[in-house]
DSSP file (Angstrom, degrees, kcal/mol; ACC not computed):
  #  RESIDUE AA STRUCTURE BP1 BP2  ACC     N-H-->O    O-->H-N    N-H-->O    O-->H-N    TCO  KAPPA ALPHA  PHI   PSI    X-CA   Y-CA   Z-CA
    1    1 A M              0   0    0      0, 0.0     2,-0.4     0, 0.0    10,-0.1   0.000 360.0 360.0 360.0 125.3   69.9  106.4  104.7
    2    2 A T  E     -A   10   0A   0      8,-0.6     8,-2.7     0, 0.0     2,-0.6  -0.920 360.0-129.9-120.7 148.2   67.4  106.0  107.5
    3    3 A T  E     -A    9   0A   0     -2,-0.4     6,-0.2     6,-0.2    20,-0.0  -0.853  17.5-176.3 -98.7 125.1   67.0  108.0  110.7
    4    4 A N  E    S-     0   0A   0      4,-1.0    -1,-0.1    -2,-0.6     5,-0.1   0.721  75.7  -0.1 -90.3 -24.8   66.9  105.9  113.9
    5    5 A S  E >  S-A    8   0A   0      3,-1.2     3,-0.6     1,-0.0    -1,-0.2  -0.944  85.4 -93.5-152.3 168.6   66.3  108.9  116.1
    6    6 A P  T 3  S+     0   0    0      0, 0.0    20,-0.1     0, 0.0     3,-0.0   0.759 123.9  37.3 -60.1 -22.2   65.9  112.7  115.6
    7    7 A S  T 3  S+     0   0    0     18,-0.1    19,-2.5     1,-0.1     2,-0.4   0.566 109.6  59.9-110.6  -8.5   69.6  113.1  116.2
    8    8 A K  E <   -AB   5  25A   0     -3,-0.6    -3,-1.2    17,-0.3    -4,-1.0  -0.947  58.8-155.4-127.7 145.9   71.4  110.1  114.7
    9    9 A V  E     -AB   3  24A   0     15,-2.9    15,-3.0    -2,-0.4     2,-0.5  -0.951  21.0-125.8-119.3 134.0   71.5  108.8  111.1
   10   10 A H  E     -AB   2  23A   0     -8,-2.7    -8,-0.6    -2,-0.4     2,-0.4  -0.681  34.7-174.0 -78.8 124.8   72.2  105.2  110.2
   11   11 A V  E     - B   0  22A   0     11,-2.9    11,-3.1    -2,-0.5     2,-0.5  -0.980  17.5-168.2-127.2 131.3   75.2  105.2  107.7
   12   12 A T  E     + B   0  21A   0     -2,-0.4    64,-4.0     9,-0.2    65,-0.3  -0.987  29.7 147.4-115.7 125.7   76.6  102.2  105.8
   13   13 A T  E     - B   0  20A   0      7,-2.5     7,-3.2    -2,-0.5     2,-0.5  -0.928  45.1-121.1-149.9 167.7   80.0  103.0  104.2
   14   14 A T  E     -cB  78  19A   0     63,-2.1    65,-3.4    -2,-0.3     2,-0.5  -0.986  26.1-173.1-118.4 124.0   83.3  101.5  103.2
   15   15 A I  E >  S-cB  79  18A   0      3,-3.1     3,-1.9    -2,-0.5    65,-0.2  -0.971  73.0 -18.0-122.3 120.4   86.4  103.1  104.7
   16   16 A N  T 3  S-     0   0    0     63,-3.0    -1,-0.2    -2,-0.5    64,-0.1   0.863 130.0 -51.4  52.0  39.9   89.8  102.0  103.5
   17   17 A G  T 3  S+     0   0    0     62,-0.3     2,-0.5     1,-0.2    -1,-0.3   0.396 117.2 111.0  84.0  -2.8   88.2   98.9  102.0
   18   18 A Q  E <   -B   15   0A   0     -3,-1.9    -3,-3.1     2,-0.0    -1,-0.2  -0.902  66.5-126.0-110.2 131.0   86.4   97.9  105.2
   19   19 A K  E     -B   14   0A   0     -2,-0.5     2,-0.4    -5,-0.2    -5,-0.2  -0.483  29.1-172.7 -74.2 142.1   82.7   98.1  105.6
   20   20 A H  E     -B   13   0A   0     -7,-3.2    -7,-2.5    -2,-0.2     2,-0.5  -0.996  18.1-161.8-136.1 140.9   81.2  100.1  108.5
   21   21 A E  E     +B   12   0A   0     -2,-0.4     2,-0.3    -9,-0.2    -9,-0.2  -0.996  28.2 172.9-118.7 125.5   77.7  100.6  109.8
   22   22 A L  E     -B   11   0A   0    -11,-3.1   -11,-2.9    -2,-0.5     2,-0.6  -0.908  39.1-138.8-133.0 154.6   77.4  103.6  112.0
   23   23 A L  E     -B   10   0A   0     -2,-0.3   -13,-0.2   -13,-0.2   -20,-0.0  -0.958  36.1-170.0-108.6 107.3   74.9  105.7  113.9
   24   24 A V  E     -B    9   0A   0    -15,-3.0   -15,-2.9    -2,-0.6     2,-0.0  -0.855  25.5-118.0-106.2 126.3   76.2  109.2  113.2
   25   25 A P  E >   -B    8   0A   0      0, 0.0     3,-1.9     0, 0.0   -17,-0.3  -0.390  29.3-122.5 -56.8 137.0   74.9  112.3  114.9
   26   26 A G  T 3  S+     0   0    0    -19,-2.5    46,-0.2     1,-0.3   -18,-0.1   0.730 109.8  48.7 -58.1 -25.1   73.3  114.5  112.3
   27   27 A Y  T 3  S+     0   0    0    -20,-0.3    -1,-0.3    43,-0.1     2,-0.2   0.567  86.1 112.7 -89.3 -10.8   75.6  117.5  113.1
   28   28 A M    <   -     0   0    0     -3,-1.9    43,-3.0     1,-0.1    44,-0.5  -0.435  62.0-132.9 -76.6 132.6   78.9  115.5  113.1
   29   29 A S  B  >  -F   70   0B   0     41,-0.3     4,-2.3    -2,-0.2    41,-0.3  -0.307  22.4-113.4 -73.0 162.1   81.4  116.2  110.5
   30   30 A L  H  > S+     0   0    0     39,-3.5     4,-2.9    36,-0.8     5,-0.2   0.887 118.4  58.8 -61.7 -39.0   83.1  113.5  108.5
   31   31 A L  H  > S+     0   0    0     35,-2.0     4,-2.3    38,-0.4     5,-0.2   0.948 110.5  40.3 -55.0 -51.3   86.4  114.5  110.2
   32   32 A D  H  >>S+     0   0    0     34,-0.2     4,-3.1     2,-0.2     5,-0.8   0.842 112.1  56.9 -69.5 -32.7   84.9  113.8  113.6
   33   33 A T  I  X>S+     0   0    0     -4,-2.3     5,-1.4     3,-0.2     4,-1.2   0.943 111.2  43.4 -60.5 -47.5   83.1  110.7  112.4
   34   34 A L  I  <>S+     0   0    0     -4,-2.9     6,-2.7     3,-0.2     5,-0.6   0.933 122.9  36.9 -63.0 -46.8   86.5  109.3  111.3
   35   35 A R  I  <5S+     0   0    0     -4,-2.3    -2,-0.2    -5,-0.2    -3,-0.2   0.924 128.7  28.0 -75.1 -46.3   88.4  110.3  114.4
   36   36 A E  I  <5S+     0   0    0     -4,-3.1    -3,-0.2    -5,-0.2    -2,-0.1   0.873 128.3  33.2 -90.8 -39.7   85.8  109.8  117.1
   37   37 A L  I  <<S+     0   0    0     -4,-1.2    -3,-0.2    -5,-0.8    -4,-0.1   0.823 132.8  25.8 -88.7 -31.6   83.5  107.0  115.9
   38   38 A I  I   <S-     0   0    0     -5,-1.4    -3,-0.2    -4,-0.3    -4,-0.1   0.686  96.6-126.0-106.4 -22.2   85.9  104.9  113.9
   39   39 A G      < +     0   0    0     -5,-0.6     2,-1.1    -6,-0.3    -4,-0.2   0.665  58.8 142.2  85.5  17.0   89.2  105.7  115.6
   40   40 A L        +     0   0    0     -6,-2.7     3,-0.5    -7,-0.2    -1,-0.2  -0.766  16.2 167.0 -92.2  95.4   91.1  106.8  112.5
   41   41 A T        +     0   0    0     -2,-1.1    -1,-0.1     1,-0.2    -6,-0.1   0.333  50.2  92.6 -95.9   6.9   93.1  109.7  113.9
   42   42 A G        +     0   0    0      2,-0.1     2,-0.5    69,-0.0    -1,-0.2   0.845  68.0  82.5 -67.9 -33.2   95.5  110.1  110.9
   43   43 A T  S    S-     0   0    0     -3,-0.5     2,-0.2   -12,-0.1    12,-0.2  -0.631  83.0-141.6 -72.7 122.8   93.2  112.7  109.3
   44   44 A K        -     0   0    0     10,-1.3     2,-0.5    -2,-0.5    -2,-0.1  -0.584   7.2-129.5 -97.8 150.1   94.1  115.9  111.1
   45   45 A E        +     0   0    0     -2,-0.2    -1,-0.0     1,-0.1    63,-0.0  -0.836  42.1 148.9 -91.7 125.8   92.0  118.8  112.4
   46   46 A G        -     0   0    0     -2,-0.5    -1,-0.1    63,-0.0    63,-0.0   0.493  69.6 -11.3-118.0 -93.3   93.4  122.1  111.2
   47   47 A C        -     0   0    0      1,-0.0    -2,-0.1     0, 0.0     0, 0.0   0.721  68.6-143.1 -90.2 -24.2   91.2  125.2  110.5
   48   48 A L  S    S+     0   0    0      1,-0.1    -3,-0.0     0, 0.0    -1,-0.0   0.615  85.1  79.8  65.1  15.7   87.7  123.6  110.6
   49   49 A D  S    S-     0   0    0     19,-0.0    -1,-0.1     0, 0.0    16,-0.0   0.185 109.0-100.9-135.4  19.2   86.6  125.9  107.7
   50   50 A G  S    S+     0   0    0      1,-0.1    15,-0.1    14,-0.0    18,-0.0   0.659  92.6 106.3  79.2  16.9   88.0  124.2  104.6
   51   51 A N  S    S+     0   0    0      1,-0.1    -1,-0.1    89,-0.0    14,-0.0   0.668  74.7  43.3-102.3 -18.1   91.1  126.4  104.1
   52   52 A C  S    S-     0   0    0     87,-0.1    88,-3.1    88,-0.0    -1,-0.1   0.751  81.4-140.8-106.0 -24.9   94.1  124.3  105.2
   53   53 A G    >   +     0   0    0     86,-0.3     3,-1.7     1,-0.1    63,-0.1   0.480  61.3 127.1  80.3   1.2   93.5  120.8  103.7
   54   54 A A  T 3  S+     0   0    0      1,-0.3   -10,-1.3    58,-0.1    58,-0.3   0.798  75.5  49.2 -61.2 -26.8   94.9  119.0  106.8
   55   55 A C  T 3  S+     0   0    0    -12,-0.2    11,-1.5    56,-0.1    -1,-0.3   0.143  80.4 148.1 -99.7  19.2   91.7  116.9  106.9
   56   56 A T  E <   +D   65   0A   0     -3,-1.7     2,-0.3     9,-0.2     9,-0.2  -0.318  15.3 164.1 -61.5 130.8   91.7  115.9  103.2
   57   57 A V  E     -D   64   0A   0      7,-2.3     7,-2.8    24,-0.1     2,-0.5  -0.872  37.5-111.5-134.9 170.6   90.2  112.5  102.5
   58   58 A N  E     -DE  63  80A   0     22,-2.6    22,-2.8    -2,-0.3     2,-0.5  -0.935  28.0-174.4-109.8 122.8   89.0  110.8   99.3
   59   59 A V  E >  S-DE  62  79A   0      3,-3.2     3,-1.6    -2,-0.5    20,-0.2  -0.964  74.6 -24.8-119.5 115.3   85.3  110.2   98.9
   60   60 A N  T 3  S-     0   0    0     18,-3.0    -1,-0.1    -2,-0.5    19,-0.1   0.868 129.6 -46.1  50.1  41.6   84.3  108.2   95.8
   61   61 A G  T 3  S+     0   0    0     17,-0.3     2,-0.4     1,-0.2    -1,-0.3   0.502 119.2 104.7  86.0   3.7   87.4  109.3   94.0
   62   62 A R  E <   -D   59   0A   0     -3,-1.6    -3,-3.2     2,-0.0     2,-0.3  -0.961  68.4-127.5-119.6 135.1   87.2  113.0   94.9
   63   63 A I  E     +D   58   0A   0     -2,-0.4     2,-0.3    -5,-0.2    -5,-0.2  -0.637  37.1 173.2 -79.1 137.3   89.4  114.7   97.4
   64   64 A V  E     -D   57   0A   0     -7,-2.8    -7,-2.3    -2,-0.3     2,-0.8  -0.958  41.0-109.8-139.8 155.3   87.3  116.7  100.0
   65   65 A D  E >   -D   56   0A   0     -2,-0.3     3,-2.0    -9,-0.2     4,-0.3  -0.811  28.5-153.1 -83.5 112.3   87.9  118.6  103.2
   66   66 A S  G >  S+     0   0    0    -11,-1.5   -35,-2.0    -2,-0.8   -36,-0.8   0.662  89.8  67.4 -68.0 -14.1   86.3  116.2  105.7
   67   67 A C  G 3  S+     0   0    0      1,-0.2    -1,-0.3   -37,-0.2   -11,-0.0   0.698 102.5  47.8 -74.8 -17.0   85.6  119.2  108.1
   68   68 A L  G <  S+     0   0    0     -3,-2.0     2,-0.4   -39,-0.1    -1,-0.2   0.419 100.3  76.8-101.8  -0.2   83.1  120.5  105.5
   69   69 A V  S <  S-     0   0    0     -3,-0.5   -39,-3.5    -4,-0.3   -38,-0.4  -0.905  78.9-126.2-112.2 136.9   81.3  117.2  104.9
   70   70 A L  B >   -F   29   0B   0     -2,-0.4     3,-1.5   -41,-0.3     4,-0.3  -0.581  18.3-126.1 -77.8 144.6   78.7  115.7  107.3
   71   71 A G  G >  S+     0   0    0    -43,-3.0     3,-1.4     1,-0.3   -42,-0.1   0.843 110.6  61.7 -56.9 -34.2   79.4  112.1  108.4
   72   72 A A  G >  S+     0   0    0    -44,-0.5     3,-1.2     1,-0.3    -1,-0.3   0.739  90.4  70.1 -65.0 -22.5   75.9  111.3  107.3
   73   73 A E  G <  S+     0   0    0     -3,-1.5    -1,-0.3     1,-0.3    -2,-0.2   0.599  84.9  67.8 -73.6 -10.7   76.8  112.2  103.7
   74   74 A I  G X   +     0   0    0     -3,-1.4     3,-2.6    -4,-0.3    -1,-0.3   0.382  66.6 134.4 -91.0   6.4   79.1  109.2  103.3
   75   75 A N  T <  S+     0   0    0     -3,-1.2   -62,-0.2     1,-0.3     3,-0.1  -0.360  82.3   4.1 -56.0 125.2   76.2  106.8  103.3
   76   76 A G  T 3  S+     0   0    0    -64,-4.0    -1,-0.3     1,-0.3     2,-0.2   0.539 112.4 113.6  77.1   7.2   76.7  104.3  100.5
   77   77 A K    <   -     0   0    0     -3,-2.6   -63,-2.1   -65,-0.3     2,-0.5  -0.659  66.0-120.4-112.1 165.9   80.1  105.9   99.6
   78   78 A E  E     -c   14   0A   0     -2,-0.2   -18,-3.0   -65,-0.2     2,-0.4  -0.913  27.2-168.0-106.8 127.8   83.7  104.8   99.7
   79   79 A V  E     -cE  15  59A   0    -65,-3.4   -63,-3.0    -2,-0.5     2,-0.4  -0.941   4.9-167.2-118.0 135.9   86.1  106.8  101.8
   80   80 A N  E     + E   0  58A   0    -22,-2.8   -22,-2.6    -2,-0.4     2,-0.2  -0.991  11.4 178.2-124.3 131.8   89.9  106.5  101.7
   81   81 A T    >   -     0   0    0     -2,-0.4     3,-1.5   -24,-0.2     4,-0.2  -0.582  49.3 -86.7-118.9 179.9   92.1  108.1  104.4
   82   82 A I  G >> S+     0   0    0      1,-0.3     3,-1.7   -26,-0.2     4,-0.6   0.835 123.4  64.8 -58.5 -33.2   95.8  108.3  105.1
   83   83 A E  G 34 S+     0   0    0      1,-0.3    -1,-0.3     2,-0.1     3,-0.1   0.736  97.2  57.2 -64.5 -20.4   95.5  105.0  107.1
   84   84 A G  G <4 S+     0   0    0     -3,-1.5    -1,-0.3     1,-0.1    -2,-0.2   0.434  89.4  76.5 -89.2   0.9   94.6  103.3  103.8
   85   85 A M  T <4 S+     0   0    0     -3,-1.7    -2,-0.1    -4,-0.2    -1,-0.1   0.953  82.5  62.5 -80.0 -50.5   97.7  104.2  101.9
   86   86 A A     <  -     0   0    0     -4,-0.6     2,-0.2     6,-0.1     5,-0.2  -0.389  69.6-159.1 -74.0 154.0  100.4  101.9  103.4
   87   87 A T  B >   -G   90   0C   0      3,-2.8     3,-1.3    -2,-0.1    -2,-0.0  -0.683  38.9 -91.9-121.8 178.5  100.0   98.2  102.9
   88   88 A S  T 3  S+     0   0    0      1,-0.3     3,-0.1    -2,-0.2    -2,-0.0   0.745 126.0  60.4 -63.7 -21.5  101.4   95.1  104.6
   89   89 A E  T 3  S-     0   0    0      1,-0.3     2,-0.3     0, 0.0    -1,-0.3   0.674 120.8 -90.5 -79.4 -17.1  104.2   95.2  102.1
   90   90 A G  B <   -G   87   0C   0     -3,-1.3    -3,-2.8     0, 0.0    -1,-0.3  -0.918  66.1 -14.1 142.4-167.7  105.2   98.7  103.2
   91   91 A L        -     0   0    0     -2,-0.3    -5,-0.1    -5,-0.2    -3,-0.0  -0.283  66.8-104.0 -68.0 151.5  104.7  102.4  102.6
   92   92 A H     >  -     0   0    0      1,-0.1     4,-2.3     4,-0.0     3,-0.5  -0.478  38.3-109.1 -66.2 147.7  103.0  103.8   99.6
   93   93 A P  H  > S+     0   0    0      0, 0.0     4,-2.4     0, 0.0     5,-0.1   0.825 120.7  54.7 -52.5 -33.7  105.5  105.3   97.1
   94   94 A L  H  > S+     0   0    0      2,-0.2     4,-2.4     1,-0.2     5,-0.2   0.923 107.6  48.6 -66.0 -42.7  104.3  108.8   98.0
   95   95 A Q  H  > S+     0   0    0     -3,-0.5     4,-1.8     2,-0.2    -1,-0.2   0.920 112.8  48.2 -61.8 -43.1  104.9  108.2  101.7
   96   96 A Q  H  X S+     0   0    0     -4,-2.3     4,-2.6     1,-0.2    -2,-0.2   0.911 111.3  50.2 -63.6 -42.7  108.4  106.9  100.9
   97   97 A A  H  X S+     0   0    0     -4,-2.4     4,-2.4    -5,-0.2    -2,-0.2   0.880 106.8  54.9 -64.5 -38.5  109.1  109.9   98.7
   98   98 A F  H  <>S+     0   0    0     -4,-2.4     5,-2.6     2,-0.2     4,-0.3   0.899 111.4  45.5 -61.8 -39.4  108.0  112.3  101.4
   99   99 A L  H ><5S+     0   0    0     -4,-1.8     3,-1.2     3,-0.2    -2,-0.2   0.948 114.5  46.9 -66.2 -48.3  110.5  110.7  103.8
  100  100 A E  H 3<5S+     0   0    0     -4,-2.6    -2,-0.2     1,-0.3    -1,-0.2   0.826 116.8  43.2 -65.6 -32.5  113.3  110.7  101.3
  101  101 A E  T 3<5S-     0   0    0     -4,-2.4    -1,-0.3    -5,-0.2    -2,-0.2   0.347 107.0-123.0 -94.4   5.3  112.7  114.3  100.2
  102  102 A A  T < 5 +     0   0    0     -3,-1.2    -3,-0.2    -4,-0.3    47,-0.1   0.907  54.4 158.5  52.3  45.8  112.2  115.5  103.8
  103  103 A A      < +     0   0    0     -5,-2.6     2,-0.3    -6,-0.2    -1,-0.2   0.014  50.4  57.3 -91.2  28.0  108.8  116.8  102.8
  104  104 A L        +     0   0    0     -6,-0.2    37,-0.0    -5,-0.1     0, 0.0  -0.993  43.0 157.9-153.2 151.2  107.4  116.9  106.3
  105  105 A Q  S    S+     0   0    0     -2,-0.3    -1,-0.1     0, 0.0    -2,-0.1   0.306  81.7  16.3-133.7 -84.1  108.1  118.4  109.7
  106  106 A C  S    S-     0   0    0      1,-0.1    -2,-0.0     4,-0.0     0, 0.0   0.824  88.0-138.0 -71.5 -28.6  105.4  118.8  112.3
  107  107 A G  S    S+     0   0    0      3,-0.0    -1,-0.1     4,-0.0    -3,-0.0   0.336  70.2 113.2  94.4  -7.6  103.1  116.3  110.5
  108  108 A I  S    S+     0   0    0      1,-0.2     4,-0.4     2,-0.1   -64,-0.3   0.934  89.1  32.4 -64.3 -44.2   99.8  118.2  110.8
  109  109 A C  S  > S+     0   0    0      1,-0.2     4,-2.3     2,-0.1     3,-0.3   0.699  98.9  87.4 -83.7 -19.4   99.5  118.9  107.1
  110  110 A T  H  > S+     0   0    0      1,-0.2     4,-2.7     2,-0.2     5,-0.2   0.866  84.9  49.9 -56.6 -48.1  101.2  115.7  105.9
  111  111 A P  H  > S+     0   0    0      0, 0.0     4,-2.5     0, 0.0    -1,-0.2   0.917 113.1  48.1 -58.1 -41.7   98.2  113.3  105.8
  112  112 A G  H  > S+     0   0    0     -4,-0.4     4,-2.4    -3,-0.3     5,-0.2   0.914 112.2  48.5 -64.2 -43.3   96.2  115.8  103.8
  113  113 A F  H  X S+     0   0    0     -4,-2.3     4,-2.9     2,-0.2     5,-0.2   0.916 112.5  49.2 -62.2 -42.8   99.0  116.4  101.3
  114  114 A L  H  X S+     0   0    0     -4,-2.7     4,-2.4    -5,-0.2    -2,-0.2   0.924 112.6  45.9 -64.6 -44.6   99.5  112.7  100.9
  115  115 A V  H  X S+     0   0    0     -4,-2.5     4,-2.0    -5,-0.2    -1,-0.2   0.916 116.0  46.8 -64.7 -42.3   95.8  111.9  100.3
  116  116 A A  H  X S+     0   0    0     -4,-2.4     4,-1.9    -5,-0.2    -2,-0.2   0.924 112.7  49.0 -65.3 -44.0   95.6  114.9   97.8
  117  117 A A  H  X S+     0   0    0     -4,-2.9     4,-2.8     1,-0.2     5,-0.2   0.889 109.5  52.3 -63.9 -38.8   98.7  113.9   96.0
  118  118 A K  H  X S+     0   0    0     -4,-2.4     4,-2.4     1,-0.2    -1,-0.2   0.908 106.7  54.1 -62.8 -40.5   97.5  110.3   95.7
  119  119 A G  H  X S+     0   0    0     -4,-2.0     4,-1.1     2,-0.2    -2,-0.2   0.901 110.4  47.1 -58.6 -41.2   94.3  111.6   94.2
  120  120 A L  H >X S+     0   0    0     -4,-1.9     4,-3.5     1,-0.2     3,-0.7   0.960 113.3  46.3 -64.2 -51.4   96.3  113.5   91.6
  121  121 A L  H 3< S+     0   0    0     -4,-2.8    -2,-0.2     1,-0.3    -1,-0.2   0.794 107.1  58.4 -67.1 -27.1   98.6  110.5   90.7
  122  122 A D  H 3< S+     0   0    0     -4,-2.4    -1,-0.3    -5,-0.2    -2,-0.2   0.837 119.0  31.7 -66.3 -31.2   95.6  108.2   90.5
  123  123 A N  H << S+     0   0    0     -4,-1.1    -2,-0.2    -3,-0.7    -1,-0.2   0.790 135.9  23.5 -94.2 -34.1   94.2  110.5   87.8
  124  124 A E     <  -     0   0    0     -4,-3.5    -1,-0.3    -5,-0.1    -2,-0.1  -0.838  63.7-171.7-136.1  94.0   97.4  111.7   86.3
  125  125 A P  S    S+     0   0    0      0, 0.0    33,-1.9     0, 0.0    -1,-0.1   0.754  86.6  32.4 -62.4 -24.7  100.4  109.4   86.8
  126  126 A S  S    S+     0   0    0     32,-0.2    28,-0.1    31,-0.2    -5,-0.0  -0.505  81.6 173.9-130.8  65.6  102.9  111.8   85.4
  127  127 A P        -     0   0    0      0, 0.0    30,-0.1     0, 0.0     2,-0.1  -0.339  31.3-114.4 -74.8 154.5  101.8  115.4   86.2
  128  128 A S     >  -     0   0    0      1,-0.1     4,-2.3    -2,-0.0     5,-0.2  -0.314  32.1-104.5 -74.4 167.1  103.8  118.5   85.5
  129  129 A E  H  > S+     0   0    0      1,-0.2     4,-2.7     2,-0.2     5,-0.2   0.902 123.6  54.2 -59.6 -40.4  105.1  120.6   88.3
  130  130 A G  H  > S+     0   0    0      1,-0.2     4,-2.5     2,-0.2    -1,-0.2   0.906 107.9  48.4 -60.9 -42.6  102.4  123.1   87.5
  131  131 A R  H  > S+     0   0    0      2,-0.2     4,-3.0     1,-0.2    -1,-0.2   0.899 110.8  51.4 -65.2 -40.2   99.7  120.5   87.8
  132  132 A I  H  X S+     0   0    0     -4,-2.3     4,-2.1     2,-0.2    -2,-0.2   0.953 112.1  45.8 -61.1 -48.9  101.1  119.3   91.1
  133  133 A R  H  < S+     0   0    0     -4,-2.7     4,-0.2     1,-0.2    -2,-0.2   0.901 114.9  48.0 -62.2 -40.7  101.2  122.8   92.5
  134  134 A H  H >< S+     0   0    0     -4,-2.5     3,-1.3    -5,-0.2     4,-0.2   0.937 112.1  48.7 -63.9 -46.8   97.6  123.4   91.2
  135  135 A W  H 3< S+     0   0    0     -4,-3.0     3,-0.5     1,-0.3    -2,-0.2   0.840 115.3  44.2 -64.0 -34.6   96.3  120.2   92.6
  136  136 A L  T >< S+     0   0    0     -4,-2.1     3,-2.1    -5,-0.2    -1,-0.3   0.318  80.4 105.6 -94.0   8.3   97.8  120.8   96.0
  137  137 A A  T <  S+     0   0    0     -3,-1.3    -1,-0.2     1,-0.3    -2,-0.1   0.726  73.6  61.0 -62.6 -21.6   96.8  124.4   96.3
  138  138 A G  T 3  S+     0   0    0     -3,-0.5     2,-0.5    -4,-0.2    -1,-0.3   0.417  92.7  79.5 -85.0   2.3   94.1  123.6   98.8
  139  139 A N    <   -     0   0    0     -3,-2.1     2,-0.4   -86,-0.1   -86,-0.3  -0.943  66.5-157.1-114.9 129.7   96.7  122.2  101.3
  140  140 A L        -     0   0    0    -88,-3.1     2,-0.4    -2,-0.5   -27,-0.1  -0.853   6.7-168.8-108.5 140.4   98.7  124.6  103.5
  141  141 A C        -     0   0    0     -2,-0.4     5,-0.1     1,-0.1    -2,-0.0  -0.997   8.9-178.3-125.1 129.7  102.0  123.9  105.1
  142  142 A R  S    S+     0   0    0     -2,-0.4    -1,-0.1     3,-0.1    -2,-0.0   0.478  80.0  33.6-102.3  -4.8  103.4  126.2  107.7
  143  143 A C  S    S+     0   0    0      2,-0.1   -39,-0.1     0, 0.0    -2,-0.1   0.810 114.5  36.8-115.4 -53.1  106.7  124.3  108.3
  144  144 A T  S    S-     0   0    0    -41,-0.1     4,-0.2     1,-0.1     3,-0.1   0.876  88.9-127.2 -83.3 -40.7  108.3  122.6  105.4
  145  145 A G     >  -     0   0    0      1,-0.1     4,-0.7     2,-0.1     3,-0.2  -0.073  24.0 -96.4  95.2 152.9  107.7  124.7  102.3
  146  146 A Y  H  > S+     0   0    0      1,-0.2     4,-2.9     2,-0.2     5,-0.2   0.731 107.6  73.6 -83.7 -23.5  106.2  123.5   99.1
  147  147 A D  H  > S+     0   0    0      1,-0.2     4,-2.6     2,-0.2    -1,-0.2   0.912  99.7  47.1 -60.2 -42.8  109.3  122.7   97.0
  148  148 A K  H  > S+     0   0    0     -3,-0.2     4,-2.0     2,-0.2    -1,-0.2   0.881 113.1  49.6 -64.8 -37.7  110.1  119.6   99.0
  149  149 A I  H  X S+     0   0    0     -4,-0.7     4,-2.1     2,-0.2    -2,-0.2   0.926 111.6  47.9 -67.4 -44.3  106.5  118.5   98.8
  150  150 A V  H  X S+     0   0    0     -4,-2.9     4,-2.6     1,-0.2    -2,-0.2   0.920 111.3  51.2 -62.2 -44.4  106.4  119.0   95.1
  151  151 A R  H  X S+     0   0    0     -4,-2.6     4,-2.5    -5,-0.2    -1,-0.2   0.883 108.7  52.1 -60.8 -37.8  109.7  117.2   94.6
  152  152 A A  H  X S+     0   0    0     -4,-2.0     4,-1.8     2,-0.2    -1,-0.2   0.911 110.3  47.1 -65.3 -41.8  108.3  114.2   96.6
  153  153 A V  H  X S+     0   0    0     -4,-2.1     4,-1.2     2,-0.2    -2,-0.2   0.913 112.4  50.4 -66.2 -41.3  105.2  114.0   94.4
  154  154 A Q  H  < S+     0   0    0     -4,-2.6     3,-0.5     1,-0.2    -2,-0.2   0.917 109.4  51.5 -60.4 -42.7  107.4  114.2   91.3
  155  155 A K  H  < S+     0   0    0     -4,-2.5    -1,-0.2     1,-0.2    -2,-0.2   0.866 111.3  47.3 -62.6 -37.3  109.6  111.4   92.7
  156  156 A A  H  < S+     0   0    0     -4,-1.8    -1,-0.2    -5,-0.1    -2,-0.2   0.657  94.5  95.1 -80.8 -16.0  106.6  109.2   93.3
  157  157 A S     <        0   0    0     -4,-1.2   -31,-0.2    -3,-0.5   -36,-0.0  -0.330 360.0 360.0 -74.7 159.8  105.1  109.8   89.9
  158  158 A S              0   0    0    -33,-1.9   -32,-0.2   -37,-0.1    -1,-0.1   0.477 360.0 360.0 -87.5 360.0  105.7  107.4   87.0
């Protein structure tokens, strides 16, 4: 990571499989970097203090609240967002299960839940209900309720 000016940091990263070179203001969060510099607006802004999980993304295999990470911190790292889940063949099985189980309403929390749930299933393809609830404890939903979300994750698991 090199600094080009006192206020911007040169960052090279891979986001959803695509390489990016950015000049990121040193104060800018990863959430704002994704939304404002790259145009990936699927990651939602919720609380801005790491309590709601709406901004959850995956960085080098770990789910993180992107509002608590600086954009400069992703230098040399791989980031996966909600935009990277679906493919040209269609929706990711988790996305399809969320639709089938009506596990979404307003949509603010949905991207964070999906990214977090994918992180769980990537590590544990057949988690118990307890593990699902534990893994998703950092994500808050004010509309749908958690039972539908848990059922959707169970449906998508192998």
